[in-house]
N, C-alpha and C positions, 0 to 999 in steps of 0.2 A: 653434239655428237648423237648419232642414232642409237637406238636400242641394240641393233645388230652389232654395231662397232663396239659398244660398251660390253656386250655379252662376250664377244671374242676376246676383248682385253681381260675380262674377268676369268674366262676359261684359262687363258695363258697364265695369269697371276696365280690362281689357285693350283693349277697343274704344277707350276714351278715350286710352290710351297710344299705340295705333296711329295715331289721328288726330293726336295731338301730333307724332309722328314724321313723319307725312306733311307736316305743316306745316313742320317743320325741313328736310325734303328740298326742299320747294318754295322756302323762303327761302334755302337753301344747297345747291344742286344737287350739289356735290362730296361731300356726305354720303350721297347716295342709294345708291351702290354698296355701301357698308358696312352700310347700314340695311335695304335692301330684303329680304335673306334673312330677317331677323328679323321684319319686317312680314309677310312671306308666311307664316311659321310662326304668327304671331299669328292671322292670318286663318283658317288651317286649323284651329287650335284653337277659335276662335270658332265656325266652321261646324260642327265636330264637336259642340260643346256644344249648339248650336241644334238639331241633328239629334237628339241624345239626348233633349232635352226634347220635341221634336215626336213622337218615337217612343215616349215614355214608357218609356224604357229605363233602369232604375236602374243597371245595371252600367256602361253607356256614360256615364251622367251622372257617376258617381264617377270614371271614368277621365278624362273631360273636365275635371272640377273639378281634379283633380291636375295635368293638363296646363296649365290656365290659371294655377294657382298657381305654376307654374314660371317665370312671367314676373314679374320684380320690378317695383316701382313707380317705380324710379329712371329718370331720363331720362339 
């Protein structure tokens, strides 16, 4: 699989996790203070990945891929 394909898959995976966490925070507001910093970091990593793709920057894409892979799939 290419870096571009992997990057798109990781953007989708981490975006889905962030959305689940947003739902958890909405359902249980007391979770928000502990989860918001991680959700912010996920958003920054997703934005960096999207920018790398838009800029067609191979090095930034590889860095973004590694950053997104740092977020596990566990909730």
